[in-house]
C-alpha positions in Angstrom: -2.1 42.1 0.2 -0.9 38.5 0.4 2.2 36.9 -1.0 0.5 33.7 -1.8 -1.3 30.7 -0.6 0.0 27.2 -0.1 -2.3 24.2 -0.6 -1.3 21.0 1.2 -2.7 17.7 -0.1 -3.2 14.4 1.7 -2.4 12.4 -1.4 0.4 13.8 -3.6 -0.9 11.8 -6.6 -3.8 14.3 -6.8 -1.4 17.3 -7.3 -1.7 17.6 -11.1 -5.5 17.5 -11.0 -5.7 19.9 -8.1 -3.3 22.3 -9.9 -5.4 22.4 -13.0 -8.6 22.9 -11.0 -7.1 25.9 -9.1 -5.7 27.4 -12.4 -9.2 27.1 -14.0 -10.9 28.6 -11.0 -8.6 31.6 -10.6 -7.7 32.3 -14.2 -4.5 33.6 -15.8 -4.1 36.8 -13.8 -2.7 34.7 -10.8 0.6 33.0 -10.8 -0.2 29.4 -9.8 2.6 26.8 -9.7 3.1 23.3 -8.3 5.9 22.5 -5.9 7.7 20.6 -8.7 7.7 23.8 -10.8 8.8 26.0 -8.0 11.7 23.7 -6.9 12.7 22.2 -10.2 16.3 21.7 -9.2 15.4 19.7 -6.1 13.0 17.4 -7.9 15.4 16.8 -10.8 18.0 15.8 -8.2 15.5 13.4 -6.5 14.7 11.9 -9.9 18.4 11.3 -10.5 18.7 9.6 -7.1 15.8 7.3 -8.0 17.5 6.4 -11.2 20.5 5.3 -9.2 18.3 3.3 -6.9 17.0 1.3 -9.9 20.5 0.7 -11.2 21.7 -0.5 -7.8 18.7 -2.8 -7.4 19.3 -4.4 -10.9 23.0 -4.9 -10.0 22.0 -6.5 -6.7 19.6 -8.9 -8.4 22.4 -9.7 -11.0 24.8 -10.5 -8.1 22.2 -12.6 -6.4 21.6 -14.6 -9.6 25.3 -15.2 -10.0 25.7 -16.2 -6.4 22.8 -18.6 -6.4 23.9 -20.2 -9.7 27.4 -20.6 -8.3 26.0 -22.1 -5.0 23.9 -24.5 -7.0 26.9 -25.5 -9.2 29.0 -26.2 -6.1 26.2 -28.2 -4.6 26.0 -30.3 -7.8 29.7 -30.9 -7.9 29.7 -31.9 -4.2 26.8 -34.3 -4.8 28.2 -35.9 -7.9 28.4 -39.4 -6.4 24.8 -39.1 -5.2 23.7 -38.0 -8.7 25.4 -41.0 -10.2 23.8 -43.4 -7.7 20.3 -41.8 -8.2 20.7 -42.0 -12.0 21.8 -45.6 -11.9 18.7 -46.4 -9.8 16.6 -44.8 -12.5 15.7 -41.3 -11.4 14.5 -39.2 -14.3 16.5 -36.1 -15.3 13.5 -33.9 -14.6 13.2 -35.2 -11.1 16.9 -34.8 -10.5 16.7 -31.1 -11.7 13.7 -30.6 -9.4 15.7 -31.7 -6.4 18.4 -29.2 -7.0 16.1 -26.4 -8.0 14.0 -26.9 -4.8 17.1 -27.0 -2.7 18.2 -23.8 -4.3 14.7 -22.3 -3.7 15.1 -23.1 0.0 18.5 -21.4 0.1 16.9 -18.4 -1.7 14.1 -18.2 0.8 16.4 -18.2 3.7 18.6 -15.5 2.1 15.6 -13.3 1.3 14.1 -13.8 4.8 17.4 -12.9 6.5 17.9 -9.9 4.2 14.4 -8.6 4.9 14.7 -9.1 8.7 18.0 -7.2 8.6 16.6 -4.3 6.5 13.5 -3.9 8.7 15.6 -4.0 11.8 17.8 -1.2 10.4 14.7 0.8 9.4 13.1 0.4 12.9 16.4 1.3 14.7 16.9 4.4 12.5 13.3 5.6 13.0 13.5 5.1 16.8 17.1 6.2 17.6 18.1 8.2 14.5 21.5 6.6 14.2 22.3 8.1 10.8 22.5 11.9 11.0 22.7 14.5 8.4 24.1 18.1 8.4 20.9 20.1 8.8 22.2 23.2 6.9 22.6 21.1 3.7 19.7 18.7 3.9 17.1 20.6 6.0 16.8 17.4 8.1 18.9 16.2 11.0 18.5 12.5 10.4 17.7 10.1 7.6 14.0 9.3 7.6 13.1 5.7 6.6 9.6 4.4 5.7 8.1 1.0 4.9 6.6 1.0 1.4 5.2 -2.5 1.9 3.7 -2.9 -1.5 7.0 -1.9 -3.2 9.0 -4.2 -0.9 6.7 -7.2 -1.6 6.7 -6.6 -5.4 10.5 -6.2 -5.4 11.0 -9.3 -3.3 8.6 -11.3 -5.5 10.2 -10.3 -8.8 13.7 -10.9 -7.5 12.8 -14.2 -6.0 11.2 -15.4 -9.3 14.0 -14.2 -11.5 16.6 -15.9 -9.2 14.6 -19.1 -9.0 14.3 -19.3 -12.8 18.0 -18.6 -13.2 18.7 -21.7 -11.1 17.3 -23.9 -13.8 20.4 -23.5 -16.0 22.8 -24.9 -13.4 20.4 -27.7 -12.6 20.6 -28.8 -16.3 24.2 -29.7 -15.6 23.1 -32.4 -13.2 21.2 -34.1 -16.0 24.3 -34.3 -18.2 26.4 -36.2 -15.6 27.1 -39.8 -16.6 26.2 -42.3 -13.8 29.3 -44.4 -14.3 31.7 -41.4 -14.3 29.9 -39.9 -11.3 30.2 -43.0 -9.2 33.9 -43.5 -10.0 34.9 -39.9 -9.2 36.9 -39.1 -6.1 35.3 -35.7 -5.4 
């Protein structure tokens, strides 16, 4: 008599196919379930956490867009005299917008690089020294495990960078609307 068998998979993505194969092989007289069916409360809780992660990421990208737009607007206001001089010398509005968008892109790149270096440093420190601990009786773990899903990180960084970069076009349009005469005469 045996209470059951547990099948471990190397790739969790194959779980539904493997479950169906085992069910077809043994038939209906055996009770065969997946880990998701057996621990439905745990997996629904994990799905709820992932939902929160997506909401937090969207909020972070929104804050990044607002911050970069504000930084670009401040840069445009600080460089009003320069804009007036360049426009009086004949620079096109498109070229002027490119200057500010490229400058904002450099700021974005520096911010993304710094953020990624900080995040990877925290993950490496946590994996090596286990700085963040958990009560083992509640979580079945004694520390917070962190892994490096590189494809997800690259995709998320790329999408966020592109969205922030595109969002900087709006404030750069303001530089094209500045009158050269008024810009040169301002005392900013």
